[in-house]
ROVODO-253404 format. One record per atom (N, C-alpha, C, O, CB): residue in one letter; x, z, y; residue number from 1. Coordinates in Angstrom, 3 decimals. Glycine has a CB too. Layout:
{rec 'A'; {X; Z; Y}; NUM} ...
# end
This chain:
{rec 'M'; {13.286; -69.536; 24.515}; 1} {rec 'M'; {12.834; -69.044; 23.231}; 1} {rec 'M'; {11.416; -69.541; 22.994}; 1} {rec 'M'; {10.575; -69.471; 23.890}; 1} {rec 'M'; {12.905; -67.496; 23.167}; 1} {rec 'S'; {11.152; -70.033; 21.814}; 2} {rec 'S'; {9.796; -70.476; 21.506}; 2} {rec 'S'; {9.202; -69.589; 20.418}; 2} {rec 'S'; {9.912; -69.042; 19.574}; 2} {rec 'S'; {9.787; -71.961; 21.066}; 2} {rec 'I'; {7.902; -69.466; 20.463}; 3} {rec 'I'; {7.157; -68.705; 19.457}; 3} {rec 'I'; {6.236; -69.673; 18.745}; 3} {rec 'I'; {5.546; -70.471; 19.378}; 3} {rec 'I'; {6.347; -67.518; 20.099}; 3} {rec 'V'; {6.232; -69.597; 17.417}; 4} {rec 'V'; {5.407; -70.488; 16.608}; 4} {rec 'V'; {4.348; -69.669; 15.895}; 4} {rec 'V'; {4.641; -68.618; 15.327}; 4} {rec 'V'; {6.267; -71.281; 15.590}; 4} {rec 'K'; {3.117; -70.156; 15.929}; 5} {rec 'K'; {2.004; -69.506; 15.241}; 5} {rec 'K'; {1.588; -70.385; 14.070}; 5} {rec 'K'; {1.702; -71.609; 14.132}; 5} {rec 'K'; {0.800; -69.255; 16.211}; 5} {rec 'V'; {1.102; -69.751; 12.995}; 6} {rec 'V'; {0.651; -70.485; 11.813}; 6} {rec 'V'; {-0.810; -70.128; 11.556}; 6} {rec 'V'; {-1.182; -68.955; 11.533}; 6} {rec 'V'; {1.540; -70.156; 10.562}; 6} {rec 'I'; {-1.629; -71.161; 11.364}; 7} {rec 'I'; {-3.031; -70.954; 10.998}; 7} {rec 'I'; {-3.283; -71.607; 9.645}; 7} {rec 'I'; {-2.575; -72.533; 9.250}; 7} {rec 'I'; {-3.994; -71.535; 12.086}; 7} {rec 'E'; {-4.291; -71.119; 8.947}; 8} {rec 'E'; {-4.666; -71.708; 7.661}; 8} {rec 'E'; {-5.992; -72.423; 7.849}; 8} {rec 'E'; {-6.946; -71.855; 8.381}; 8} {rec 'E'; {-4.763; -70.622; 6.531}; 8} {rec 'V'; {-6.046; -73.674; 7.409}; 9} {rec 'V'; {-7.267; -74.469; 7.502}; 9} {rec 'V'; {-7.541; -75.137; 6.163}; 9} {rec 'V'; {-6.638; -75.315; 5.347}; 9} {rec 'V'; {-7.156; -75.527; 8.628}; 9} {rec 'M'; {-8.787; -75.502; 5.952}; 10} {rec 'M'; {-9.186; -76.249; 4.762}; 10} {rec 'M'; {-9.759; -77.582; 5.221}; 10} {rec 'M'; {-10.457; -77.659; 6.232}; 10} {rec 'M'; {-10.228; -75.448; 3.897}; 10} {rec 'S'; {-9.453; -78.633; 4.462}; 11} {rec 'S'; {-9.915; -79.968; 4.828}; 11} {rec 'S'; {-10.210; -80.763; 3.564}; 11} {rec 'S'; {-9.785; -80.395; 2.469}; 11} {rec 'S'; {-8.864; -80.700; 5.704}; 11} {rec 'N'; {-10.946; -81.857; 3.733}; 12} {rec 'N'; {-11.283; -82.684; 2.579}; 12} {rec 'N'; {-11.281; -84.162; 2.943}; 12} {rec 'N'; {-11.239; -84.538; 4.114}; 12} {rec 'N'; {-12.644; -82.285; 2.020}; 12} {rec 'S'; {-11.327; -84.985; 1.905}; 13} {rec 'S'; {-11.361; -86.436; 2.061}; 13} {rec 'S'; {-11.909; -87.042; 0.780}; 13} {rec 'S'; {-11.766; -86.467; -0.299}; 13} {rec 'S'; {-9.947; -87.007; 2.390}; 13} {rec 'T'; {-12.524; -88.184; 0.899}; 14} {rec 'T'; {-12.960; -88.918; -0.294}; 14} {rec 'T'; {-11.882; -89.901; -0.754}; 14} {rec 'T'; {-12.039; -90.549; -1.789}; 14} {rec 'T'; {-14.276; -89.671; -0.012}; 14} {rec 'K'; {-10.772; -90.018; 0.018}; 15} {rec 'K'; {-9.715; -90.993; -0.297}; 15} {rec 'K'; {-8.544; -90.397; -1.075}; 15} {rec 'K'; {-8.188; -90.893; -2.144}; 15} {rec 'K'; {-9.195; -91.605; 0.977}; 15} {rec 'S'; {-7.940; -89.318; -0.530}; 16} {rec 'S'; {-6.713; -88.785; -1.133}; 16} {rec 'S'; {-6.378; -87.418; -0.547}; 16} {rec 'S'; {-6.962; -86.990; 0.449}; 16} {rec 'S'; {-5.536; -89.758; -0.918}; 16} {rec 'W'; {-5.408; -86.733; -1.200}; 17} {rec 'W'; {-4.935; -85.471; -0.643}; 17} {rec 'W'; {-4.176; -85.720; 0.661}; 17} {rec 'W'; {-4.240; -84.902; 1.579}; 17} {rec 'W'; {-4.037; -84.732; -1.657}; 17} {rec 'E'; {-3.465; -86.834; 0.747}; 18} {rec 'E'; {-2.756; -87.169; 1.980}; 18} {rec 'E'; {-3.738; -87.359; 3.132}; 18} {rec 'E'; {-3.477; -86.916; 4.251}; 18} {rec 'E'; {-1.910; -88.439; 1.787}; 18} {rec 'D'; {-4.862; -88.014; 2.863}; 19} {rec 'D'; {-5.878; -88.214; 3.887}; 19} {rec 'D'; {-6.531; -86.886; 4.278}; 19} {rec 'D'; {-6.842; -86.668; 5.449}; 19} {rec 'D'; {-6.941; -89.204; 3.394}; 19} {rec 'A'; {-6.735; -86.010; 3.311}; 20} {rec 'A'; {-7.279; -84.685; 3.609}; 20} {rec 'A'; {-6.321; -83.908; 4.510}; 20} {rec 'A'; {-6.749; -83.197; 5.419}; 20} {rec 'A'; {-7.545; -83.900; 2.303}; 20} {rec 'T'; {-5.016; -84.052; 4.248}; 21} {rec 'T'; {-4.008; -83.396; 5.088}; 21} {rec 'T'; {-4.024; -83.968; 6.495}; 21} {rec 'T'; {-3.977; -83.219; 7.471}; 21} {rec 'T'; {-2.608; -83.547; 4.474}; 21} {rec 'Q'; {-4.090; -85.277; 6.606}; 22} {rec 'Q'; {-4.151; -85.914; 7.925}; 22} {rec 'Q'; {-5.394; -85.473; 8.678}; 22} {rec 'Q'; {-5.332; -85.229; 9.883}; 22} {rec 'Q'; {-4.132; -87.442; 7.790}; 22} {rec 'N'; {-6.527; -85.367; 7.981}; 23} {rec 'N'; {-7.761; -84.890; 8.614}; 23} {rec 'N'; {-7.593; -83.479; 9.161}; 23} {rec 'N'; {-8.082; -83.170; 10.248}; 23} {rec 'N'; {-8.920; -84.928; 7.615}; 23} {rec 'A'; {-6.905; -82.621; 8.414}; 24} {rec 'A'; {-6.668; -81.249; 8.875}; 24} {rec 'A'; {-5.884; -81.251; 10.177}; 24} {rec 'A'; {-6.225; -80.531; 11.116}; 24} {rec 'A'; {-5.914; -80.438; 7.805}; 24} {rec 'V'; {-4.828; -82.065; 10.232}; 25} {rec 'V'; {-4.001; -82.128; 11.440}; 25} {rec 'V'; {-4.788; -82.717; 12.609}; 25} {rec 'V'; {-4.727; -82.192; 13.720}; 25} {rec 'V'; {-2.734; -82.964; 11.181}; 25} {rec 'L'; {-5.518; -83.789; 12.373}; 26} {rec 'L'; {-6.285; -84.423; 13.448}; 26} {rec 'L'; {-7.337; -83.492; 14.026}; 26} {rec 'L'; {-7.506; -83.430; 15.244}; 26} {rec 'L'; {-6.949; -85.688; 12.941}; 26} {rec 'H'; {-8.039; -82.774; 13.180}; 27} {rec 'H'; {-9.077; -81.865; 13.670}; 27} {rec 'H'; {-8.462; -80.662; 14.384}; 27} {rec 'H'; {-8.993; -80.217; 15.402}; 27} {rec 'H'; {-9.963; -81.392; 12.509}; 27} {rec 'A'; {-7.358; -80.133; 13.870}; 28} {rec 'A'; {-6.691; -79.016; 14.537}; 28} {rec 'A'; {-6.158; -79.441; 15.904}; 28} {rec 'A'; {-6.182; -78.655; 16.852}; 28} {rec 'A'; {-5.544; -78.476; 13.665}; 28} {rec 'A'; {-5.682; -80.669; 16.009}; 29} {rec 'A'; {-5.106; -81.168; 17.257}; 29} {rec 'A'; {-6.133; -81.306; 18.375}; 29} {rec 'A'; {-5.756; -81.471; 19.535}; 29} {rec 'A'; {-4.446; -82.500; 17.017}; 29} {rec 'K'; {-7.411; -81.244; 18.056}; 30} {rec 'K'; {-8.443; -81.302; 19.096}; 30} {rec 'K'; {-8.405; -80.060; 19.984}; 30} {rec 'K'; {-8.776; -80.124; 21.156}; 30} {rec 'K'; {-9.834; -81.449; 18.462}; 30} {rec 'T'; {-7.958; -78.931; 19.432}; 31} {rec 'T'; {-7.926; -77.692; 20.211}; 31} {rec 'T'; {-6.551; -77.032; 20.250}; 31} {rec 'T'; {-6.346; -76.082; 21.005}; 31} {rec 'T'; {-8.923; -76.722; 19.652}; 31} {rec 'I'; {-5.608; -77.521; 19.447}; 32} {rec 'I'; {-4.271; -76.938; 19.390}; 32} {rec 'I'; {-3.263; -77.992; 19.829}; 32} {rec 'I'; {-3.325; -79.150; 19.416}; 32} {rec 'I'; {-3.941; -76.411; 17.956}; 32} {rec 'H'; {-2.338; -77.564; 20.672}; 33} {rec 'H'; {-1.305; -78.482; 21.165}; 33} {rec 'H'; {0.034; -78.133; 20.533}; 33} {rec 'H'; {0.228; -77.022; 20.038}; 33} {rec 'H'; {-1.204; -78.428; 22.714}; 33} {rec 'Q'; {0.933; -79.070; 20.553}; 34} {rec 'Q'; {2.303; -78.908; 20.074}; 34} {rec 'Q'; {2.380; -78.505; 18.600}; 34} {rec 'Q'; {3.130; -77.600; 18.236}; 34} {rec 'Q'; {3.013; -77.878; 20.914}; 34} {rec 'I'; {1.601; -79.181; 17.757}; 35} {rec 'I'; {1.693; -78.949; 16.310}; 35} {rec 'I'; {3.079; -79.395; 15.854}; 35} {rec 'I'; {3.545; -80.482; 16.196}; 35} {rec 'I'; {0.559; -79.721; 15.523}; 35} {rec 'K'; {3.728; -78.528; 15.075}; 36} {rec 'K'; {5.103; -78.790; 14.638}; 36} {rec 'K'; {5.195; -79.173; 13.173}; 36} {rec 'K'; {6.055; -79.971; 12.799}; 36} {rec 'K'; {5.961; -77.581; 14.888}; 36} {rec 'S'; {4.313; -78.614; 12.325}; 37} {rec 'S'; {4.413; -78.932; 10.902}; 37} {rec 'S'; {3.127; -78.564; 10.179}; 37} {rec 'S'; {2.280; -77.834; 10.694}; 37} {rec 'S'; {5.605; -78.201; 10.267}; 37} {rec 'V'; {3.010; -79.097; 8.965}; 38} {rec 'V'; {1.895; -78.755; 8.088}; 38} {rec 'V'; {2.470; -78.530; 6.695}; 38} {rec 'V'; {3.315; -79.295; 6.231}; 38} {rec 'V'; {0.787; -79.880; 8.083}; 38} {rec 'W'; {2.009; -77.486; 6.042}; 39} {rec 'W'; {2.450; -77.139; 4.692}; 39} {rec 'W'; {1.219; -76.994; 3.823}; 39} {rec 'W'; {0.301; -76.256; 4.178}; 39} {rec 'W'; {3.304; -75.830; 4.680}; 39} {rec 'I'; {1.178; -77.671; 2.708}; 40} {rec 'I'; {0.017; -77.621; 1.819}; 40} {rec 'I'; {0.182; -76.453; 0.857}; 40} {rec 'I'; {1.104; -76.414; 0.043}; 40} {rec 'I'; {-0.154; -78.959; 1.039}; 40} {rec 'K'; {-0.736; -75.509; 0.975}; 41} {rec 'K'; {-0.727; -74.319; 0.135}; 41} {rec 'K'; {-1.400; -74.603; -1.207}; 41} {rec 'K'; {-0.904; -74.193; -2.256}; 41} {rec 'K'; {-1.428; -73.153; 0.849}; 41} {rec 'E'; {-2.533; -75.309; -1.166}; 42} {rec 'E'; {-3.289; -75.615; -2.388}; 42} {rec 'E'; {-3.893; -77.006; -2.303}; 42} {rec 'E'; {-4.194; -77.511; -1.221}; 42} {rec 'E'; {-4.397; -74.568; -2.623}; 42} {rec 'Q'; {-4.063; -77.612; -3.473}; 43} {rec 'Q'; {-4.789; -78.868; -3.606}; 43} {rec 'Q'; {-5.826; -78.679; -4.699}; 43} {rec 'Q'; {-5.572; -78.024; -5.709}; 43} {rec 'Q'; {-3.826; -80.066; -3.931}; 43} {rec 'S'; {-7.003; -79.263; -4.482}; 44} {rec 'S'; {-8.028; -79.255; -5.518}; 44} {rec 'S'; {-8.871; -80.505; -5.355}; 44} {rec 'S'; {-8.744; -81.234; -4.371}; 44} {rec 'S'; {-8.908; -77.968; -5.444}; 44} {rec 'A'; {-9.732; -80.742; -6.330}; 45} {rec 'A'; {-10.582; -81.929; -6.276}; 45} {rec 'A'; {-11.926; -81.630; -6.924}; 45} {rec 'A'; {-12.038; -80.778; -7.805}; 45} {rec 'A'; {-9.900; -83.128; -6.974}; 45} {rec 'V'; {-12.932; -82.346; -6.469}; 46} {rec 'V'; {-14.260; -82.275; -7.066}; 46} {rec 'V'; {-14.393; -83.467; -8.005}; 46} {rec 'V'; {-14.084; -84.598; -7.632}; 46} {rec 'V'; {-15.394; -82.270; -5.970}; 46} {rec 'V'; {-14.853; -83.210; -9.217}; 47} {rec 'V'; {-15.003; -84.272; -10.213}; 47} {rec 'V'; {-16.475; -84.408; -10.578}; 47} {rec 'V'; {-17.152; -83.416; -10.847}; 47} {rec 'V'; {-14.145; -83.979; -11.482}; 47} {rec 'L'; {-16.963; -85.640; -10.585}; 48} {rec 'L'; {-18.337; -85.942; -10.964}; 48} {rec 'L'; {-18.306; -87.145; -11.896}; 48} {rec 'L'; {-17.769; -88.193; -11.539}; 48} {rec 'L'; {-19.235; -86.218; -9.707}; 48} {rec 'N'; {-18.873; -87.005; -13.079}; 49} {rec 'N'; {-18.878; -88.088; -14.069}; 49} {rec 'N'; {-17.476; -88.628; -14.342}; 49} {rec 'N'; {-17.261; -89.840; -14.385}; 49} {rec 'N'; {-19.779; -89.221; -13.597}; 49} {rec 'N'; {-16.525; -87.706; -14.527}; 50} {rec 'N'; {-15.142; -88.045; -14.843}; 50} {rec 'N'; {-14.403; -88.806; -13.736}; 50} {rec 'N'; {-13.384; -89.447; -13.994}; 50} {rec 'N'; {-15.116; -88.854; -16.088}; 50} {rec 'T'; {-14.913; -88.734; -12.520}; 51} {rec 'T'; {-14.284; -89.404; -11.385}; 51} {rec 'T'; {-14.088; -88.405; -10.253}; 51} {rec 'T'; {-14.987; -87.618; -9.953}; 51} {rec 'T'; {-15.136; -90.612; -10.910}; 51} {rec 'I'; {-12.920; -88.434; -9.625}; 52} {rec 'I'; {-12.685; -87.573; -8.456}; 52} {rec 'I'; {-13.508; -88.108; -7.293}; 52} {rec 'I'; {-13.381; -89.269; -6.903}; 52} {rec 'I'; {-11.157; -87.515; -8.080}; 52} {rec 'T'; {-14.352; -87.244; -6.750}; 53} {rec 'T'; {-15.213; -87.652; -5.638}; 53} {rec 'T'; {-14.777; -87.055; -4.302}; 53} {rec 'T'; {-15.184; -87.530; -3.242}; 53} {rec 'T'; {-16.642; -87.253; -5.925}; 53} {rec 'E'; {-13.944; -86.009; -4.359}; 54} {rec 'E'; {-13.502; -85.379; -3.123}; 54} {rec 'E'; {-12.166; -84.670; -3.361}; 54} {rec 'E'; {-11.998; -83.937; -4.336}; 54} {rec 'E'; {-14.572; -84.382; -2.599}; 54} {rec 'Y'; {-11.226; -84.906; -2.449}; 55} {rec 'Y'; {-9.922; -84.252; -2.475}; 55} {rec 'Y'; {-9.934; -83.149; -1.429}; 55} {rec 'Y'; {-10.418; -83.353; -0.315}; 55} {rec 'Y'; {-8.760; -85.270; -2.212}; 55} {rec 'R'; {-9.401; -81.974; -1.782}; 56} {rec 'R'; {-9.410; -80.834; -0.864}; 56} {rec 'R'; {-8.013; -80.244; -0.747}; 56} {rec 'R'; {-7.264; -80.193; -1.722}; 56} {rec 'R'; {-10.408; -79.758; -1.338}; 56} {rec 'V'; {-7.671; -79.798; 0.460}; 57} {rec 'V'; {-6.400; -79.105; 0.680}; 57} {rec 'V'; {-6.635; -77.839; 1.496}; 57} {rec 'V'; {-7.533; -77.763; 2.335}; 57} {rec 'V'; {-5.383; -80.031; 1.397}; 57} {rec 'T'; {-5.807; -76.867; 1.220}; 58} {rec 'T'; {-5.687; -75.695; 2.080}; 58} {rec 'T'; {-4.314; -75.822; 2.708}; 58} {rec 'T'; {-3.302; -75.843; 2.009}; 58} {rec 'T'; {-5.869; -74.315; 1.283}; 58} {rec 'A'; {-4.282; -75.907; 4.028}; 59} {rec 'A'; {-3.041; -76.210; 4.738}; 59} {rec 'A'; {-2.684; -75.121; 5.742}; 59} {rec 'A'; {-3.559; -74.507; 6.352}; 59} {rec 'A'; {-3.156; -77.548; 5.448}; 59} {rec 'H'; {-1.381; -74.895; 5.900}; 60} {rec 'H'; {-0.869; -74.044; 6.966}; 60} {rec 'H'; {-0.344; -74.976; 8.046}; 60} {rec 'H'; {0.527; -75.808; 7.792}; 60} {rec 'H'; {0.252; -73.055; 6.449}; 60} {rec 'I'; {-0.874; -74.833; 9.241}; 61} {rec 'I'; {-0.457; -75.659; 10.372}; 61} {rec 'I'; {0.285; -74.764; 11.352}; 61} {rec 'I'; {-0.236; -73.732; 11.776}; 61} {rec 'I'; {-1.682; -76.361; 11.059}; 61} {rec 'S'; {1.503; -75.160; 11.713}; 62} {rec 'S'; {2.275; -74.373; 12.671}; 62} {rec 'S'; {2.335; -75.108; 14.003}; 62} {rec 'S'; {2.428; -76.335; 14.063}; 62} {rec 'S'; {3.702; -74.095; 12.137}; 62} {rec 'F'; {2.279; -74.314; 15.069}; 63} {rec 'F'; {2.325; -74.892; 16.404}; 63} {rec 'F'; {3.012; -73.929; 17.350}; 63} {rec 'F'; {2.998; -72.715; 17.149}; 63} {rec 'F'; {0.913; -75.232; 16.908}; 63} {rec 'E'; {3.612; -74.493; 18.387}; 64} {rec 'E'; {4.335; -73.694; 19.360}; 64} {rec 'E'; {3.352; -73.098; 20.371}; 64} {rec 'E'; {2.477; -73.787; 20.896}; 64} {rec 'E'; {5.410; -74.547; 20.075}; 64} {rec 'I'; {3.520; -71.810; 20.625}; 65} {rec 'I'; {2.695; -71.115; 21.610}; 65} {rec 'I'; {3.207; -71.478; 22.995}; 65} {rec 'I'; {4.403; -71.380; 23.270}; 65} {rec 'I'; {2.718; -69.564; 21.388}; 65} {rec 'E'; {2.297; -71.897; 23.862}; 66} {rec 'E'; {2.677; -72.211; 25.241}; 66} {rec 'E'; {2.847; -70.898; 25.996}; 66} {rec 'E'; {1.984; -70.022; 25.942}; 66} {rec 'E'; {1.608; -73.129; 25.937}; 66} {rec 'Q'; {3.953; -70.773; 26.692}; 67} {rec 'Q'; {4.239; -69.543; 27.409}; 67} {rec 'Q'; {4.048; -69.761; 28.899}; 67} {rec 'Q'; {4.460; -70.781; 29.452}; 67} {rec 'Q'; {5.664; -69.056; 27.112}; 67} {rec 'A'; {3.411; -68.777; 29.544}; 68} {rec 'A'; {3.253; -68.808; 30.989}; 68} {rec 'A'; {4.570; -68.409; 31.634}; 68} {rec 'A'; {5.279; -67.544; 31.119}; 68} {rec 'A'; {2.104; -67.872; 31.449}; 68} {rec 'H'; {4.898; -69.023; 32.740}; 69} {rec 'H'; {6.134; -68.695; 33.453}; 69} {rec 'H'; {5.838; -67.660; 34.519}; 69} {rec 'H'; {4.953; -67.852; 35.352}; 69} {rec 'H'; {6.769; -69.958; 34.083}; 69} {rec 'A'; {6.575; -66.569; 34.493}; 70} {rec 'A'; {6.373; -65.496; 35.460}; 70} {rec 'A'; {6.938; -65.908; 36.814}; 70} {rec 'A'; {7.989; -66.543; 36.900}; 70} {rec 'A'; {7.032; -64.186; 34.973}; 70} {rec 'V'; {6.225; -65.537; 37.857}; 71} {rec 'V'; {6.684; -65.803; 39.220}; 71} {rec 'V'; {7.500; -64.607; 39.676}; 71} {rec 'V'; {7.025; -63.471; 39.641}; 71} {rec 'V'; {5.484; -66.076; 40.193}; 71} {rec 'V'; {8.737; -64.866; 40.107}; 72} {rec 'V'; {9.616; -63.761; 40.513}; 72} {rec 'V'; {9.765; -63.744; 42.000}; 72} {rec 'V'; {10.465; -62.889; 42.540}; 72} {rec 'V'; {10.989; -63.868; 39.852}; 72} 
# end
C-alpha cells in the first residue's frame, strides 16, 4: 500500500507557464523524492508596458511517502 502526500507550491519563470511548472518540480525534487504528478491550480502573469514579464503558477505536487519497514 502506498500513501501519497500533496503540497502546494508557487513558482515563476520569465519564459512560460510550462517553464514555471518545471521550475516548481525541479525545486521540490531537491528535498522531496518520488514525485508522481503536478497539477496547476492557478496561472497568472505580471505585465509591464503591455508585455508579460513573468509567468506564475500555483501547483499541487504529489509524491509517495516512503514507509519504514518494521522488523519482526
